[in-house]
Legacy VTK file of the C-alpha trace (Angstrom):
# vtk DataFile Version 3.0
C-alpha trace
ASCII
DATASET POLYDATA
POINTS 388 float
-6.279 149.678 -17.632
-8.257 149.165 -14.477
-8.635 151.908 -12.020
-6.750 151.757 -8.759
-8.358 150.306 -5.615
-11.169 152.373 -4.227
-10.780 153.579 -0.695
-13.507 153.152 1.890
-13.398 155.565 4.771
-15.723 157.694 6.877
-16.497 159.902 3.902
-18.266 156.975 2.207
-20.701 156.446 5.081
-24.177 157.851 4.546
-26.074 158.499 7.750
-29.832 158.305 7.409
-31.999 159.651 10.205
-35.669 159.726 11.084
-38.258 159.223 8.355
-35.594 159.332 5.627
-34.208 156.053 6.982
-37.676 154.496 6.993
-38.289 155.403 3.368
-34.836 154.245 2.288
-35.072 150.829 4.004
-38.782 150.132 4.606
-38.257 146.399 4.968
-36.269 146.974 8.164
-39.341 148.583 9.750
-42.357 146.739 8.338
-40.871 143.480 7.068
-41.720 143.820 3.361
-43.074 146.179 0.733
-45.682 143.630 -0.300
-49.045 142.691 1.203
-47.495 141.793 4.536
-46.017 145.283 4.814
-49.369 146.863 4.042
-50.988 144.831 6.804
-48.234 145.927 9.171
-49.056 149.587 8.465
-52.683 149.058 9.460
-51.725 147.646 12.844
-49.137 150.345 13.443
-51.893 152.906 12.829
-54.393 150.981 15.014
-52.153 150.038 17.943
-52.495 153.293 19.890
-56.264 153.418 19.373
-56.811 149.793 20.410
-54.708 150.219 23.526
-56.778 153.291 24.452
-59.733 150.924 24.790
-57.751 148.632 27.057
-56.664 151.643 29.062
-60.255 152.789 29.526
-59.978 156.069 27.598
-61.860 154.874 24.502
-64.738 152.466 23.915
-64.493 151.551 20.227
-62.298 151.659 17.143
-63.484 151.832 13.546
-61.133 150.696 10.790
-62.174 151.337 7.216
-60.672 150.411 3.851
-61.711 153.513 1.928
-62.984 153.729 -1.649
-59.806 155.512 -2.813
-57.503 152.725 -1.591
-56.615 154.194 1.760
-57.209 153.226 5.373
-58.964 155.188 8.112
-58.508 154.322 11.801
-60.845 156.277 14.098
-61.454 156.068 17.847
-63.632 157.834 20.381
-60.864 158.427 22.899
-59.816 161.720 24.473
-58.065 162.931 21.315
-54.289 163.016 21.019
-52.871 166.359 22.088
-51.930 168.804 19.323
-48.983 170.911 20.362
-49.939 173.730 17.977
-53.225 174.002 19.837
-51.403 174.640 23.093
-53.038 171.859 25.049
-50.230 169.268 25.100
-49.564 168.641 28.789
-47.401 166.211 30.823
-50.267 163.766 31.187
-50.992 163.650 27.474
-47.813 162.010 26.301
-46.055 163.255 23.147
-48.088 165.591 20.940
-49.428 164.261 17.664
-46.910 166.195 15.577
-44.031 164.335 17.271
-45.817 160.965 17.046
-46.130 161.449 13.299
-42.523 162.471 12.661
-40.321 160.809 15.298
-39.874 157.033 15.047
-40.861 155.219 18.268
-42.133 158.471 19.806
-44.770 157.714 22.418
-44.240 153.956 22.091
-43.972 152.199 25.397
-42.120 149.051 26.216
-43.955 145.792 25.600
-45.634 144.463 28.752
-48.765 142.549 29.694
-50.944 145.527 28.709
-49.515 145.825 25.219
-51.440 144.273 22.364
-48.732 143.089 20.044
-46.005 141.741 22.325
-43.403 143.980 20.706
-44.186 142.793 17.173
-45.117 146.316 16.098
-44.499 149.279 18.384
-42.694 151.613 15.967
-45.505 154.119 15.997
-47.366 156.417 13.668
-44.180 157.925 12.234
-43.506 154.763 10.191
-47.039 154.917 8.768
-46.540 158.569 7.917
-43.141 158.005 6.299
-44.470 155.269 4.015
-47.701 157.033 3.026
-48.121 159.123 -0.085
-50.560 161.173 1.946
-51.698 161.053 5.565
-54.349 163.131 7.304
-54.856 163.243 11.033
-58.013 164.627 12.588
-58.325 165.361 16.297
-61.507 166.285 18.166
-60.690 167.611 21.596
-61.723 170.410 23.944
-64.604 171.333 21.636
-62.310 171.955 18.655
-61.407 170.017 15.529
-57.805 170.045 14.288
-56.507 168.699 10.980
-52.897 167.801 10.171
-51.781 166.863 6.654
-48.556 165.192 5.455
-47.138 163.967 2.152
-44.424 161.265 2.295
-43.897 162.137 5.943
-43.489 165.886 5.411
-46.055 168.347 6.822
-47.996 170.156 4.129
-48.812 173.011 6.505
-49.082 173.664 10.264
-52.043 172.055 12.048
-55.294 173.736 11.022
-58.135 174.597 13.360
-61.123 173.342 11.366
-63.942 174.585 13.553
-65.924 173.262 16.500
-66.294 169.549 17.257
-68.797 167.366 19.024
-67.292 164.630 21.124
-63.670 163.581 21.191
-61.398 161.218 19.313
-58.572 160.793 16.828
-58.732 159.618 13.210
-55.746 158.695 11.056
-56.330 158.312 7.306
-53.467 157.239 5.066
-52.713 155.973 1.570
-49.609 153.804 1.146
-46.993 155.354 -1.119
-47.003 153.820 -4.611
-43.285 154.650 -4.850
-42.587 152.317 -1.917
-45.002 149.377 -2.151
-45.163 146.604 -4.753
-48.913 146.312 -4.237
-51.500 148.709 -2.845
-54.251 146.105 -2.455
-55.216 145.350 1.148
-56.566 141.909 1.972
-59.860 142.276 3.820
-59.837 138.629 4.904
-56.289 138.705 6.288
-56.899 141.901 8.257
-60.279 140.660 9.497
-58.773 137.416 10.748
-56.147 139.204 12.837
-58.593 141.805 14.185
-60.973 139.046 15.182
-58.115 137.250 16.926
-57.207 140.365 18.884
-60.817 140.844 19.934
-61.275 137.371 21.417
-57.908 137.592 23.184
-58.882 140.973 24.702
-62.547 140.941 25.708
-62.743 144.737 26.189
-62.003 145.483 22.529
-64.823 146.635 20.274
-63.707 146.850 16.644
-65.743 147.629 13.552
-64.013 146.762 10.290
-65.496 148.063 7.039
-64.557 147.664 3.373
-65.898 150.496 1.215
-63.765 149.735 -1.860
-66.630 148.120 -3.774
-69.666 150.446 -3.727
-71.879 147.641 -5.025
-70.984 145.221 -2.235
-69.551 147.002 0.845
-68.669 144.780 3.810
-68.697 145.477 7.529
-68.059 143.221 10.512
-67.922 143.890 14.231
-65.533 142.064 16.511
-66.439 141.983 20.188
-66.181 138.895 22.369
-67.150 139.551 26.035
-66.405 135.905 26.825
-62.838 136.165 25.561
-61.189 132.899 24.433
-64.259 130.965 25.629
-66.287 132.545 22.831
-63.721 131.412 20.288
-63.637 127.786 21.492
-67.439 127.705 21.718
-67.905 128.481 18.027
-69.775 125.736 16.143
-67.713 123.106 14.361
-68.474 120.026 12.285
-67.483 117.818 15.231
-69.856 117.087 18.118
-68.661 118.342 21.526
-68.170 115.697 24.209
-69.319 118.282 26.760
-71.489 121.308 25.948
-69.741 123.862 28.143
-66.282 125.270 27.462
-63.712 124.801 30.232
-62.200 128.210 30.861
-60.175 129.997 33.517
-57.743 132.863 34.107
-55.042 133.000 36.776
-52.263 135.390 37.760
-48.834 134.231 38.877
-46.177 136.504 40.331
-43.550 133.850 39.550
-44.014 134.417 35.810
-44.926 138.092 36.042
-48.255 137.853 34.316
-51.518 136.027 33.722
-52.560 132.839 31.962
-55.952 132.347 30.347
-57.046 129.005 28.916
-60.220 127.815 27.158
-60.654 124.257 25.959
-63.201 121.678 24.885
-63.021 118.113 23.540
-65.088 116.932 20.563
-65.612 113.545 19.010
-63.117 114.144 16.181
-59.494 113.094 16.032
-58.245 116.564 15.113
-56.300 118.739 17.529
-56.600 122.547 17.325
-54.454 124.282 19.942
-53.575 127.953 19.437
-51.152 129.712 21.744
-50.447 133.426 22.227
-48.113 135.596 24.231
-49.178 139.226 24.783
-51.741 138.738 21.991
-48.998 137.649 19.582
-49.492 134.261 17.876
-46.769 131.826 18.940
-46.932 129.371 16.071
-43.621 127.893 17.241
-45.080 127.106 20.659
-42.911 127.725 23.695
-42.987 127.403 27.451
-46.675 128.310 27.786
-47.732 125.583 25.340
-45.448 123.027 26.994
-46.931 123.965 30.372
-50.453 123.533 29.001
-49.673 120.025 27.856
-47.920 119.204 31.148
-50.979 120.333 33.119
-53.368 118.537 30.795
-51.550 115.231 31.252
-51.250 115.694 35.029
-54.926 116.479 35.550
-56.301 113.708 33.364
-53.895 111.038 34.655
-54.451 112.026 38.296
-58.235 111.901 37.959
-58.146 108.586 36.064
-56.102 106.995 38.816
-58.331 108.395 41.570
-61.363 106.872 39.898
-59.489 103.648 39.106
-60.265 104.118 35.452
-56.790 102.791 34.723
-54.747 100.050 36.354
-52.051 101.284 38.755
-49.398 99.922 36.444
-50.924 101.488 33.340
-48.958 104.129 31.481
-50.129 107.733 31.468
-52.251 108.918 28.583
-50.028 110.024 25.720
-49.878 113.652 24.501
-51.233 112.460 21.162
-54.221 110.839 22.807
-54.914 113.876 24.988
-54.944 116.140 21.947
-57.402 114.080 19.936
-60.528 116.174 19.401
-59.189 119.014 21.539
-59.810 122.677 20.711
-57.903 125.063 22.990
-56.638 128.605 23.316
-53.649 129.234 25.602
-52.940 132.937 26.172
-50.345 134.433 28.503
-49.785 138.138 29.113
-46.410 138.941 30.590
-44.658 142.004 31.937
-41.424 140.945 30.245
-42.040 138.548 27.330
-39.020 136.817 25.814
-39.414 135.550 22.269
-37.021 133.146 20.562
-35.776 132.859 17.003
-35.599 135.291 14.129
-39.347 135.171 13.605
-40.045 135.569 17.330
-42.810 133.000 17.217
-41.777 130.951 20.240
-42.035 132.012 23.898
-38.934 131.427 26.007
-39.799 132.597 29.547
-38.927 129.519 31.599
-41.065 130.196 34.733
-44.158 130.258 32.511
-44.100 126.496 31.959
-44.585 125.534 35.624
-47.189 128.263 36.237
-49.335 127.300 33.227
-49.053 123.622 34.154
-50.224 124.333 37.698
-53.177 126.395 36.497
-54.326 123.739 34.014
-53.885 120.881 36.477
-55.848 122.691 39.193
-58.759 123.951 37.082
-59.143 121.001 34.774
-58.899 118.630 37.715
-61.701 120.484 39.490
-63.836 120.336 36.345
-63.359 116.589 36.014
-64.266 115.947 39.675
-67.374 118.141 39.513
-69.241 115.753 37.165
-68.048 112.127 37.115
-70.339 111.122 34.244
-69.096 113.930 32.050
-65.484 113.215 33.008
-65.863 109.516 32.236
-67.168 110.270 28.745
-64.127 112.446 28.051
-61.612 109.968 29.474
-63.165 107.062 27.608
-62.745 108.978 24.359
-59.161 109.922 25.243
-58.214 106.404 26.230
-59.569 105.128 22.914
-57.535 107.725 20.964
-54.404 106.895 22.978
-54.373 103.212 21.939
-51.740 102.406 19.293
LINES 1 389
388 0 1 2 3 4 5 6 7 8 9 10 11 12 13 14 15 16 17 18 19 20 21 22 23 24 25 26 27 28 29 30 31 32 33 34 35 36 37 38 39 40 41 42 43 44 45 46 47 48 49 50 51 52 53 54 55 56 57 58 59 60 61 62 63 64 65 66 67 68 69 70 71 72 73 74 75 76 77 78 79 80 81 82 83 84 85 86 87 88 89 90 91 92 93 94 95 96 97 98 99 100 101 102 103 104 105 106 107 108 109 110 111 112 113 114 115 116 117 118 119 120 121 122 123 124 125 126 127 128 129 130 131 132 133 134 135 136 137 138 139 140 141 142 143 144 145 146 147 148 149 150 151 152 153 154 155 156 157 158 159 160 161 162 163 164 165 166 167 168 169 170 171 172 173 174 175 176 177 178 179 180 181 182 183 184 185 186 187 188 189 190 191 192 193 194 195 196 197 198 199 200 201 202 203 204 205 206 207 208 209 210 211 212 213 214 215 216 217 218 219 220 221 222 223 224 225 226 227 228 229 230 231 232 233 234 235 236 237 238 239 240 241 242 243 244 245 246 247 248 249 250 251 252 253 254 255 256 257 258 259 260 261 262 263 264 265 266 267 268 269 270 271 272 273 274 275 276 277 278 279 280 281 282 283 284 285 286 287 288 289 290 291 292 293 294 295 296 297 298 299 300 301 302 303 304 305 306 307 308 309 310 311 312 313 314 315 316 317 318 319 320 321 322 323 324 325 326 327 328 329 330 331 332 333 334 335 336 337 338 339 340 341 342 343 344 345 346 347 348 349 350 351 352 353 354 355 356 357 358 359 360 361 362 363 364 365 366 367 368 369 370 371 372 373 374 375 376 377 378 379 380 381 382 383 384 385 386 387
């Protein structure tokens, strides 16, 4: 005989809080327990340190894949306050103990100064919860403090480990083998994203090292004082139609943020346009990318008509023709970014479109008028590509 119907009431509800909830449902916090989740942990650990550089309280960040399979993120900032040391004050933000044990503690709302546009922002507590072991080292006020955790639980109170030269914070963690399907970090995937962050934020100075293979260690430094211009200027197989990169940055109150664009045309038929919102890749496009294309078409068509390079009755250059041979980076940084879709890869802020279009039309138009010979070479190539 079958048993009677089971009842479901409040007694069947299990309430998970804090780090217990993170360990029970890690995918809700980092997306997966595979390689993508591992990469997420690295950026959760690095976010505070990288933003210290942007805030002017640190100058560099060193990220290392250690020989034992862990990750170390170290900065030369002021050193996060340690409450046990008695120097956590109102201006310091939450002490390190709270940051490591309270989800979202010390995490501020995404705005134009944030690096990840809200794509991370859960804080060090998630890293701690999903690590088999985590060690935090703080150098501050002439003293060195060490905090140790296992699976998110403190092994002991913070330990004063002697005097220290300089200041800074280092977080070293090893992902928990009980949680993750793989413990192998991809150097190339991490390097690509770190490089991307560095060219989108010219103040960043990141050293990324892989010490896992003692025979062939790797180290790269990412620092691009020219910002997106440096990225567009990188050598390619195609020959540029103009040697200099067209680049500009403008602020618009109407969209509550800034727009930065770098572009150059080459003699190829390939289009490479990458767009970002608050340093987050927007592979689905959005209002900033639409505005870029609006401004591109307006500037080129207006100049062509002024110079009578097209008949008055001629149709405007097509978006396909304008993109032929174009390499461009379109980056907006907003106080209140709005992302669309479940993957949040498309920007939805409507005022952004008109502001980006205006910036591109104004600056590209000025560039075209500054050198008629150079402009004619570009337009001739575009007109050729636009023909059916």
